[in-house]
C-alpha positions in Angstrom: 102.3 121.3 84.3 103.7 119.2 81.4 107.5 119.2 81.1 109.4 119.0 77.8 112.9 118.4 76.5 113.9 122.0 77.2 113.0 121.6 80.9 115.2 118.5 81.3 118.2 119.7 79.2 121.4 120.2 81.1 123.1 118.7 84.1 121.4 117.4 87.3 122.7 116.3 90.6 121.7 112.7 91.2 121.3 110.8 94.4 120.0 107.2 94.4 119.0 105.1 97.4 118.8 101.4 96.8 117.3 98.9 99.2 117.9 95.3 98.3 115.4 93.1 100.1 117.0 89.8 99.2 120.4 90.4 100.8 119.5 93.3 103.0 122.2 95.5 101.4 121.7 99.2 101.2 123.5 101.4 98.8 123.7 105.1 97.9 124.8 106.4 94.5 126.0 110.0 94.3 126.6 111.4 90.8 125.1 113.4 88.0 122.8 113.0 85.1 123.3 114.9 81.8 120.5 115.4 79.3 122.1 116.5 76.1 120.4 117.4 72.8 120.4 114.5 70.3 117.7 115.6 67.8 115.0 118.2 67.9 112.8 116.4 70.4 115.3 113.9 71.8 117.7 114.0 74.7 120.6 111.7 75.3 120.7 110.7 79.0 124.1 109.9 80.5 124.4 109.1 84.2 127.7 108.7 86.1 128.3 108.2 89.7 129.8 106.3 92.6 127.7 103.6 94.3 128.7 103.1 98.0 127.4 99.9 99.6 126.9 99.5 103.4 129.9 97.1 103.5 132.1 100.0 102.3 132.5 98.7 98.7 132.5 101.5 96.1 131.6 101.0 92.5 131.6 103.3 89.5 128.3 103.3 87.7 127.1 104.6 84.3 123.9 104.4 82.4 122.8 105.7 78.9 119.3 106.1 77.5 117.6 108.1 74.9 114.5 110.2 75.9 112.2 110.8 73.0 109.7 113.6 73.6 106.3 113.4 71.9 103.2 115.4 72.8 102.2 114.4 76.3 104.7 111.5 76.6 108.3 110.6 77.0 109.5 107.3 75.4 112.7 106.0 76.9 114.8 103.7 74.9 118.1 101.9 75.6 121.2 103.3 73.9 120.7 100.8 71.1 117.1 101.9 70.4 115.3 99.0 72.1 112.2 100.3 74.0 112.5 100.5 77.8 109.4 102.4 79.1 107.3 105.5 78.7 105.7 108.1 81.0 103.8 111.4 81.1 106.2 114.1 82.4 103.7 115.7 84.8 102.6 115.4 88.5 102.7 111.8 89.8 103.2 109.6 86.8 103.3 105.8 86.6 105.6 104.6 83.8 104.9 101.6 81.7 106.2 98.3 83.2 109.3 96.7 81.8 109.6 92.9 81.8 113.2 91.7 81.4 113.7 88.0 81.3 112.2 86.7 84.6 112.5 90.2 86.2 109.8 92.8 86.3 110.5 96.5 86.6 107.9 99.1 87.5 108.5 102.9 87.8 106.8 105.9 89.3 107.8 109.5 88.7 107.1 112.4 90.9 107.3 115.9 89.4 105.3 117.7 92.0 108.3 119.5 93.6 109.8 120.6 90.3 112.6 121.3 89.5 113.4 118.5 92.0 111.9 115.2 90.8 112.2 111.5 91.6 112.0 108.2 89.8 111.3 105.1 92.0 111.9 101.7 90.5 110.6 98.5 92.1 112.3 95.3 90.7 111.1 91.8 91.4 112.2 88.5 90.1 113.6 85.1 91.2 117.0 86.7 92.0 116.0 90.4 92.4 113.9 92.2 94.9 114.9 95.8 95.4 113.6 99.4 95.4 115.7 102.2 93.8 114.7 105.8 94.4 116.5 108.5 92.4 116.3 112.1 93.2 117.3 114.7 90.7 118.1 118.3 91.6 119.2 121.1 89.2 122.9 122.0 89.3 123.7 125.7 89.4 125.3 125.4 85.9 122.5 123.3 84.5 121.8 125.4 81.5 
């Protein structure tokens, strides 16, 4: 099944597990992701949460993106409109890679347990080597 903007719209519970292979640090982010209407086929993505590291440090985290829905594809841009990546919102989906300076980001989505879904990012670079797995679950008042 192919999912569209109407399927993502609303508020999702978010849990992200981050395993940093360079310093051996593990972190868990607990928060929420809100997909709010921007234009007819676009959704603004706003993520807020608290990242707790193994050493006990707690950090507040936010992210903002724009998800642009076109037939068979979602194009994700940064808040300022610069392209980030794109993917097919169905089944197991590999997103396009995103080079950022000397760092290289790859993503895989899994929509096979909808309405729960995941996004797994692998990031490699001279000063980065981590895997970040985000799990999204519908919140009761998601609509």
